[in-house]
ROPAKE-984915 format. One line per 5 residues: number of its first residue (from 1); their letters; for each residue x, y, z of C-alpha. Coordinates in pm, 1 decimal, padded with zeros to 6 digits. Layout:
REM ROPAKE-984915
NUM = A = X,Y,Z ~ ... .
//
This chain:
REM ROPAKE-984915
1 = MSKFR = -02348.2,-00254.5,-00320.3 ~ -02108.1,-00075.0,-00082.5 ~ -01741.5,-00029.3,-00166.5 ~ -01656.5,-00275.6,00108.8 ~ -01870.2,-00552.7,-00037.5 .
6 = FFVSI = -01744.5,-00476.4,-00388.2 ~ -01380.8,-00509.4,-00282.5 ~ -01455.3,-00825.7,-00086.0 ~ -01627.8,-00977.0,-00390.3 ~ -01334.9,-00895.8,-00620.5 .
11 = LLFAH = -01084.4,-01023.1,-00365.3 ~ -01276.8,-01345.6,-00311.7 ~ -01307.2,-01413.0,-00683.7 ~ -00933.4,-01366.2,-00739.4 ~ -00861.2,-01571.3,-00427.7 .
16 = IIILV = -01073.7,-01863.3,-00549.4 ~ -00921.0,-01865.1,-00898.1 ~ -00562.7,-01856.8,-00767.0 ~ -00619.8,-02126.2,-00503.9 ~ -00783.3,-02360.9,-00754.8 .
21 = WVAWG = -00492.4,-02304.5,-00994.6 ~ -00232.1,-02374.0,-00720.8 ~ -00413.7,-02682.9,-00588.3 ~ -00449.0,-02815.9,-00944.3 ~ -00077.5,-02794.2,-01022.0 .
26 = LPIGP = 00081.3,-02879.4,-00686.9 ~ 00187.7,-03246.9,-00669.3 ~ 00091.9,-03456.7,-00369.9 ~ 00305.2,-03387.7,-00063.3 ~ 00474.2,-03634.5,00175.3 .
31 = SEAKL = 00211.1,-03593.2,00449.2 ~ -00071.8,-03609.5,00197.2 ~ 00064.4,-03932.6,00046.9 ~ 00090.8,-04085.4,00393.2 ~ -00267.4,-03985.7,00469.9 .
36 = YFSDQ = -00393.6,-04112.7,00136.8 ~ -00237.5,-04458.6,00160.7 ~ -00178.0,-04524.2,00529.3 ~ -00414.3,-04346.6,00764.6 ~ -00783.0,-04407.5,00820.3 .
41 = NIVSL = -00933.5,-04076.9,00928.2 ~ -01159.5,-03800.5,00803.2 ~ -00883.3,-03638.4,00595.2 ~ -00804.4,-03965.5,00417.2 ~ -01175.2,-04025.5,00359.3 .
46 = LMHEG = -01224.4,-03682.4,00201.2 ~ -00917.8,-03729.5,-00021.4 ~ -01049.2,-04061.0,-00154.8 ~ -01397.7,-03915.0,-00207.1 ~ -01250.5,-03626.7,-00408.1 .
51 = KELFP = -01041.7,-03867.3,-00615.0 ~ -01343.7,-04086.9,-00686.0 ~ -01581.1,-03802.7,-00774.1 ~ -01333.1,-03607.0,-00989.7 ~ -01081.5,-03862.5,-01125.1 .
56 = NLDFL = -00959.1,-03641.9,-01412.1 ~ -00868.8,-03323.6,-01224.9 ~ -00498.4,-03399.3,-01170.2 ~ -00402.1,-03299.9,-00815.5 ~ -00710.2,-03084.5,-00760.8 .
61 = NIRIP = -00943.9,-03377.1,-00699.3 ~ -00794.4,-03481.4,-00363.7 ~ -00801.0,-03117.1,-00249.1 ~ -01150.4,-03010.1,-00357.3 ~ -01307.7,-03100.3,-00019.5 .
66 = FLIIH = -01049.6,-02888.6,00161.8 ~ -01100.8,-02591.9,-00070.2 ~ -01472.8,-02610.6,00010.5 ~ -01392.5,-02621.1,00382.9 ~ -01165.4,-02319.6,00332.4 .
71 = FINLT = -01450.9,-02116.5,00185.5 ~ -01668.4,-02218.8,00481.5 ~ -01391.4,-02090.8,00709.4 ~ -01384.5,-01758.2,00525.9 ~ -01758.5,-01717.8,00583.6 .
76 = LFYNL = -01727.4,-01814.3,00949.3 ~ -01435.8,-01576.4,01004.7 ~ -01627.2,-01289.6,00843.4 ~ -01923.1,-01351.5,01075.3 ~ -01693.3,-01385.3,01375.6 .
81 = SKIFL = -01517.4,-01057.7,01289.4 ~ -01853.7,-00879.4,01265.9 ~ -01912.1,-00952.3,01634.2 ~ -01607.3,-00740.9,01730.7 ~ -01569.2,-00497.3,01440.5 .
86 = RDEVA = -01858.8,-00269.7,01352.0 ~ -01666.0,-00043.5,01117.0 ~ -01645.8,-00165.3,00755.6 ~ -01282.4,-00059.7,00712.3 ~ -01175.3,-00256.7,01020.7 .
91 = LFTSF = -01388.9,-00551.7,00911.9 ~ -01235.5,-00546.5,00564.3 ~ -00884.9,-00525.3,00713.3 ~ -00944.2,-00822.4,00941.4 ~ -01093.8,-01030.2,00660.6 .
96 = MIFLL = -00812.4,-00942.5,00419.3 ~ -00542.3,-01035.0,00672.2 ~ -00706.7,-01371.9,00732.7 ~ -00747.7,-01426.6,00358.8 ~ -00378.9,-01358.1,00290.7 .
101 = LPGIV = -00218.5,-01534.9,00586.1 ~ 00034.7,-01790.3,00453.2 ~ -00089.9,-02046.2,00705.9 ~ -00450.4,-02008.7,00591.6 ~ -00353.3,-02024.2,00223.8 .
106 = SSAVL = -00149.1,-02339.5,00287.5 ~ -00434.9,-02509.4,00471.9 ~ -00664.4,-02430.6,00177.7 ~ -00455.1,-02597.5,-00093.9 ~ -00330.4,-02894.9,00109.4 .
111 = ATSTG = -00518.2,-03196.1,00240.0 ~ -00491.3,-03152.0,00617.2 ~ -00717.5,-03152.5,00920.6 ~ -00635.4,-02786.6,00993.6 ~ -00928.0,-02646.3,00796.3 .
116 = ITLAV = -01174.2,-02886.7,00958.5 ~ -01046.7,-02800.7,01306.3 ~ -01065.7,-02429.9,01227.0 ~ -01423.5,-02457.6,01099.9 ~ -01544.8,-02643.1,01410.1 .
121 = YQGFL = -01364.0,-02399.9,01640.7 ~ -01498.7,-02089.4,01465.8 ~ -01851.1,-02232.4,01469.1 ~ -01813.7,-02292.1,01842.1 ~ -01696.3,-01935.1,01904.7 .
126 = ILFLK = -01981.5,-01779.1,01708.8 ~ -02240.2,-01984.6,01896.4 ~ -02071.0,-01919.3,02230.9 ~ -02049.0,-01542.8,02179.6 ~ -02414.5,-01535.5,02075.2 .
131 = KRKVE = -02503.4,-01698.6,02411.0 ~ -02600.2,-02030.5,02253.3 ~ -02369.9,-02224.7,02482.1 ~ -02549.0,-02560.5,02469.6 ~ -02515.3,-02577.7,02088.5 .
136 = AYILI = -02160.0,-02444.8,02116.7 ~ -02046.2,-02722.4,02350.2 ~ -02222.9,-02988.7,02143.8 ~ -02039.9,-02864.8,01833.5 ~ -01698.7,-02848.7,01999.4 .
141 = SLLLF = -01746.5,-03205.5,02123.0 ~ -01724.5,-03320.7,01760.4 ~ -01358.1,-03225.6,01752.1 ~ -01292.7,-03519.2,01984.3 ~ -01356.3,-03753.6,01691.3 .
146 = IDRSS = -01171.1,-03546.4,01431.0 ~ -00823.0,-03452.6,01543.2 ~ -00564.0,-03480.0,01819.7 ~ -00555.8,-03100.2,01848.9 ~ -00873.3,-03140.2,02055.2 .
151 = VILYF = -00645.8,-03208.9,02356.5 ~ -00501.5,-02857.9,02327.7 ~ -00835.9,-02685.4,02279.5 ~ -01007.5,-02871.2,02562.0 ~ -00721.1,-02780.4,02795.3 .
156 = ALFTY = -00762.3,-02412.1,02702.5 ~ -01139.8,-02436.6,02754.3 ~ -01083.6,-02599.2,03092.3 ~ -00855.5,-02314.3,03205.1 ~ -01110.7,-02060.3,03077.3 .
161 = ALWRR = -01388.2,-02228.6,03274.6 ~ -01169.7,-02230.9,03587.2 ~ -01089.2,-01862.6,03541.6 ~ -01458.9,-01779.3,03501.9 ~ -01553.3,-02017.7,03785.7 .
166 = EVGAI = -01833.4,-02174.5,03583.4 ~ -01900.5,-02510.6,03747.5 ~ -02093.2,-02662.9,03456.4 ~ -01830.0,-02558.9,03203.4 ~ -01552.2,-02690.7,03428.9 .
171 = AFSSI = -01719.5,-03030.9,03452.0 ~ -01795.0,-03054.8,03079.0 ~ -01451.9,-02935.7,02960.5 ~ -01275.7,-03168.6,03206.1 ~ -01471.9,-03464.2,03066.7 .
176 = LLGAS = -01377.8,-03365.2,02711.2 ~ -01015.3,-03315.1,02813.2 ~ -00999.3,-03654.2,02983.0 ~ -01160.1,-03826.2,02683.5 ~ -00924.9,-03661.2,02434.3 .
181 = VSIYG = -00616.2,-03749.3,02639.6 ~ -00731.7,-04111.5,02665.8 ~ -00778.5,-04129.4,02286.6 ~ -00478.5,-03932.4,02161.4 ~ -00247.5,-03923.8,02460.6 .
186 = IEMHG = 00009.6,-03656.2,02537.8 ~ 00327.3,-03670.6,02329.5 ~ 00633.9,-03614.3,02545.2 ~ 00934.8,-03793.1,02404.0 ~ 01308.5,-03786.4,02350.9 .
191 = KPVNY = 01576.5,-03585.2,02524.2 ~ 01485.9,-03226.3,02614.0 ~ 01589.3,-03001.7,02324.7 ~ 01510.3,-02631.3,02292.7 ~ 01298.0,-02558.7,01983.2 .
196 = FADTI = 01172.6,-02221.1,02109.1 ~ 01331.0,-02023.1,01824.2 ~ 01202.2,-02276.4,01570.9 ~ 00848.4,-02236.2,01704.1 ~ 00867.6,-01857.2,01683.4 .
201 = GLYAA = 00991.5,-01897.7,01325.7 ~ 00699.3,-02125.5,01240.7 ~ 00448.2,-01876.7,01381.3 ~ 00619.1,-01599.8,01184.4 ~ 00587.2,-01809.8,00868.7 .
206 = IFSPL = 00220.0,-01884.9,00934.9 ~ 00129.1,-01524.1,01012.2 ~ 00398.1,-01336.9,00814.4 ~ 00674.3,-01192.7,01036.7 ~ 00543.3,-00839.0,01094.0 .
211 = IFLYF = 00184.0,-00955.2,01141.6 ~ 00298.4,-01202.5,01407.5 ~ 00507.0,-00934.8,01579.9 ~ 00206.5,-00703.9,01612.6 ~ -00021.7,-00996.8,01696.6 .
216 = FYSIY = 00208.8,-01096.9,01983.0 ~ 00213.1,-00736.5,02103.9 ~ -00168.3,-00722.5,02088.2 ~ -00211.3,-01039.6,02292.0 ~ 00031.0,-00902.1,02551.9 .
221 = RILLK = -00138.3,-00559.9,02553.9 ~ -00478.8,-00717.2,02615.9 ~ -00324.8,-00921.6,02897.6 ~ -00220.2,-00600.7,03071.5 ~ -00529.0,-00398.5,02993.0 .
226 = GDKNI = -00813.5,-00518.3,02777.2 ~ -01119.3,-00737.1,02738.9 ~ -01006.3,-01092.9,02814.6 ~ -01285.2,-01273.0,02632.2 ~ -01289.0,-01640.4,02536.2 .
231 = IWHIS = -01107.0,-01584.1,02205.0 ~ -00824.6,-01399.0,02374.7 ~ -00804.0,-01653.8,02657.3 ~ -00780.5,-01956.6,02426.3 ~ -00537.6,-01784.5,02190.3 .
236 = FTVLV = -00317.1,-01670.1,02479.2 ~ -00326.8,-02009.9,02653.0 ~ -00247.7,-02206.8,02336.2 ~ 00029.7,-01966.8,02231.3 ~ 00198.8,-01977.6,02572.8 .
241 = LSLII = 00152.2,-02355.6,02596.6 ~ 00315.6,-02408.7,02257.4 ~ 00612.1,-02190.6,02353.3 ~ 00657.1,-02369.2,02686.1 ~ 00645.5,-02715.8,02526.7 .
246 = SLRQR = 00890.3,-02601.9,02257.8 ~ 01149.1,-02545.5,02530.9 ~ 01164.1,-02923.5,02555.3 ~ 01069.2,-03064.9,02215.8 ~ 00957.5,-02985.8,01863.2 .
251 = IPIQD = 00582.5,-02924.4,01847.3 ~ 00333.6,-03004.8,01568.4 ~ 00253.1,-02641.4,01493.1 ~ -00059.2,-02735.5,01293.4 ~ -00218.9,-02853.0,01619.4 .
256 = FAPFV = -00175.8,-02513.7,01785.4 ~ -00198.2,-02252.0,01509.7 ~ -00575.4,-02271.9,01431.6 ~ -00663.1,-02167.2,01788.0 ~ -00417.5,-01877.0,01779.6 .
261 = IVAIP = -00500.3,-01735.1,01436.0 ~ -00867.9,-01675.3,01513.7 ~ -00776.0,-01389.4,01749.2 ~ -00690.6,-01165.4,01450.7 ~ -01008.2,-00949.6,01495.3 .
266 = LMVKL = -00884.1,-00858.4,01843.3 ~ -00552.7,-00744.4,01695.0 ~ -00728.2,-00536.7,01428.7 ~ -00963.9,-00384.7,01687.3 ~ -00667.9,-00280.7,01902.8 .
271 = FFNSF = -00491.5,-00122.6,01604.9 ~ -00794.8,00084.4,01497.7 ~ -00865.0,00191.7,01856.0 ~ -00506.6,00318.2,01882.4 ~ -00531.4,00479.1,01538.2 .
276 = RVRLP = -00856.7,00668.5,01599.5 ~ -00778.4,00813.9,01942.3 ~ -00489.2,01009.5,01790.6 ~ -00506.9,01341.9,01614.1 ~ -00481.2,01329.1,01232.1 .
281 = QFRKK = -00121.8,01455.1,01227.4 ~ -00014.7,01169.7,01456.1 ~ -00187.2,00897.9,01254.1 ~ 00066.1,00900.4,00972.7 ~ 00307.2,00661.4,01141.2 .
286 = YFAMA = 00023.7,00414.0,01204.9 ~ -00084.4,00435.6,00844.2 ~ 00274.6,00389.9,00724.6 ~ 00315.9,00091.5,00957.9 ~ -00001.5,-00065.4,00817.5 .
291 = IVVFS = 00125.2,-00019.2,00460.5 ~ 00458.7,-00186.2,00542.9 ~ 00292.9,-00475.7,00728.0 ~ 00046.3,-00540.0,00445.8 ~ 00319.1,-00514.5,00183.7 .
296 = VLIIN = 00530.1,-00779.5,00358.4 ~ 00221.3,-00998.9,00403.1 ~ 00131.8,-00973.8,00034.3 ~ 00490.6,-01044.5,-00075.7 ~ 00508.3,-01352.4,00150.2 .
301 = TLALL = 00177.1,-01484.8,00021.7 ~ 00263.7,-01421.5,-00343.3 ~ 00594.6,-01605.0,-00295.6 ~ 00400.8,-01894.7,-00142.7 ~ 00146.9,-01909.3,-00424.0 .
306 = FHKPL = 00375.0,-01840.5,-00721.4 ~ 00667.9,-02044.7,-00593.8 ~ 00751.6,-02259.6,-00894.9 ~ 00982.7,-02012.1,-01077.7 ~ 01205.4,-02009.3,-00768.6 .
311 = FLILK = 01338.4,-02348.5,-00881.6 ~ 01504.2,-02163.2,-01171.2 ~ 01650.3,-01888.1,-00949.5 ~ 01782.1,-02061.8,-00638.5 ~ 02143.1,-02177.4,-00644.6 .
316 = EPGRH = 02041.1,-02486.1,-00447.5 ~ 01694.6,-02586.0,-00572.8 ~ 01683.0,-02868.2,-00318.5 ~ 01637.2,-02604.5,-00046.3 ~ 01313.7,-02481.9,-00206.0 .
321 = FAAPF = 01031.8,-02519.2,00048.8 ~ 00817.5,-02699.3,-00211.6 ~ 01090.5,-02943.9,-00318.7 ~ 00933.8,-03234.9,-00120.5 ~ 00620.0,-03189.9,-00333.4 .
326 = YYPYW = 00778.6,-03157.2,-00678.6 ~ 01087.4,-03378.5,-00666.7 ~ 00901.6,-03711.9,-00630.4 ~ 00665.9,-03609.5,-00912.7 ~ 00945.6,-03505.6,-01147.7 .
331 = CALAL = 01140.3,-03814.4,-01044.8 ~ 00841.2,-04033.1,-01133.4 ~ 00817.3,-03870.7,-01476.5 ~ 01190.9,-03922.4,-01535.6 ~ 01173.6,-04287.4,-01424.3 .
336 = KEEGI = 00882.3,-04356.0,-01657.5 ~ 01075.0,-04201.4,-01946.3 ~ 01350.1,-04454.0,-01870.2 ~ 01094.2,-04736.1,-01872.4 ~ 01109.0,-04787.3,-01494.7 .
341 = FAIQV = 00769.4,-04848.7,-01332.1 ~ 00881.5,-05020.3,-01011.3 ~ 01157.1,-04919.0,-00771.4 ~ 01236.2,-04916.0,-00399.9 ~ 01309.3,-04599.0,-00204.1 .
346 = KKKEF = 01440.2,-04579.7,00152.8 ~ 01214.1,-04292.0,00257.5 ~ 00860.6,-04418.7,00319.5 ~ 00685.4,-04093.2,00225.0 ~ 00885.1,-04068.9,-00100.0 .
351 = QLQLK = 00785.8,-04427.5,-00180.6 ~ 00418.9,-04347.2,-00119.8 ~ 00441.4,-04039.9,-00342.6 ~ 00586.6,-04253.1,-00622.7 ~ 00308.9,-04506.2,-00563.9 .
356 = YYGIS = 00051.4,-04231.8,-00619.4 ~ 00212.9,-04167.3,-00959.4 ~ 00190.5,-04534.4,-01056.7 ~ 00539.8,-04654.5,-00959.9 ~ 00528.2,-04957.9,-00732.2 .
361 = SNSQY = 00784.7,-05070.6,-00475.6 ~ 00787.7,-05435.9,-00588.5 ~ 01126.2,-05424.0,-00757.5 ~ 01484.4,-05546.8,-00743.9 ~ 01605.0,-05194.0,-00807.9 .
366 = ELNSI = 01663.4,-04909.6,-00562.2 ~ 01671.1,-04532.4,-00602.6 ~ 01968.6,-04355.5,-00440.4 ~ 02088.9,-03997.9,-00420.9 ~ 02458.3,-04098.8,-00439.0 .
371 = SCQDC = 02632.8,-04227.7,-00748.9 ~ 02770.0,-04580.7,-00748.3 ~ 02932.9,-04826.4,-00985.2 ~ 02694.8,-04966.9,-01247.3 ~ 02427.6,-04713.8,-01143.9 .
376 = KKVSI = 02189.4,-04565.3,-01396.8 ~ 02163.1,-04187.5,-01372.7 ~ 01817.0,-04028.7,-01371.2 ~ 01801.2,-03649.1,-01400.0 ~ 01523.4,-03449.8,-01236.1 .
381 = RYKNR = 01463.2,-03145.3,-01453.1 ~ 01236.6,-02841.9,-01465.7 ~ 01228.5,-02628.0,-01780.2 ~ 01560.1,-02769.7,-01902.9 ~ 01736.6,-02702.9,-01572.0 .
386 = NLKSC = 01889.3,-03007.3,-01406.3 ~ 01775.1,-02975.7,-01044.8 ~ 01894.6,-03304.4,-00905.7 ~ 02033.6,-03640.7,-01014.5 ~ 01921.7,-03975.7,-00876.9 .
391 = YVSKI = 02076.5,-04314.9,-00939.1 ~ 01911.4,-04650.8,-00998.3 ~ 02101.8,-04952.1,-00871.8 ~ 02027.8,-05322.2,-00842.9 ~ 01969.3,-05452.0,-00491.5 .
396 = NN = 02225.2,-05710.7,-00386.1 ~ 02037.4,-05996.7,-00222.7 .
//
């Protein structure tokens, strides 16, 4: 076994163990609760199947299908990277970046459609680049029945077909685009508000800030001088489209990010091409830059995975990014200790999270965040630290 395969095997084993541990201990999130109880789609179906097959695995059961899809995505990304990167060091670098991306890690431990979309898209790219275009277009057609992000992808495919002047591809992609728009529509709502900076921040969080900075540079560099293949074209189109739309309204970043992230092998290829054309004495700054970028990426990912102790450090625990996952769970435990198994909450997602923990909404009592006369105080605690106080009051009919 080569050193490359040995390191990949060790990395994958550690990756699997950590993700299973995180998914097992992370309470159900607001979006997951809404999907589980309200929506009827493939994500909801997979969550219920996991719950039914593995009823005793705490929070892991609803996420097992998505962990499996994540491992499929890792395999697909490795095979996709091999098409562009022949050198084992470059291939390992590309695979490791993808493995550690905060956005990819999040999609692995949460029940979302992102992993499914990513798997279908990567399968399409591999088939397309291997000149199996009929199978590729049949596969990508499945996304029409899976997720609303198909509108974005089909638009990017349509522009690619126009650019390449392929009549058959133009006709097929336009049909898919029209069908997806008729099913999911185009969300343009509210007063125009600039969320450009927010969108950049979201991409930086998904990629890790320095990775996104170099990724953005790579996409721009290829635009000026480089091989504008289908991966670059879709990534560039989706990235620019998301930034343009964000000038008017907040965008659902999970609908755009999967089609942008897959261009990582192009970024890695550009870096190694720049690295190798220089004399050894001029490579030091590139090597130092790579060390800094990877260090920041690893720190970001470790903070994402091992986030729970931050509740004990932060001055305002309510600002913790995982608070919407843990607070309803800890609140449910505190309510049960007080003998309360039914209560009403104003926030729908919070109510659904409590429902998942066995607390119904059929009650004459209401949970509030503000103290009132004759209210009963319920403390939300973690390791003996009082994180937040809620108050139970009787509803005045």
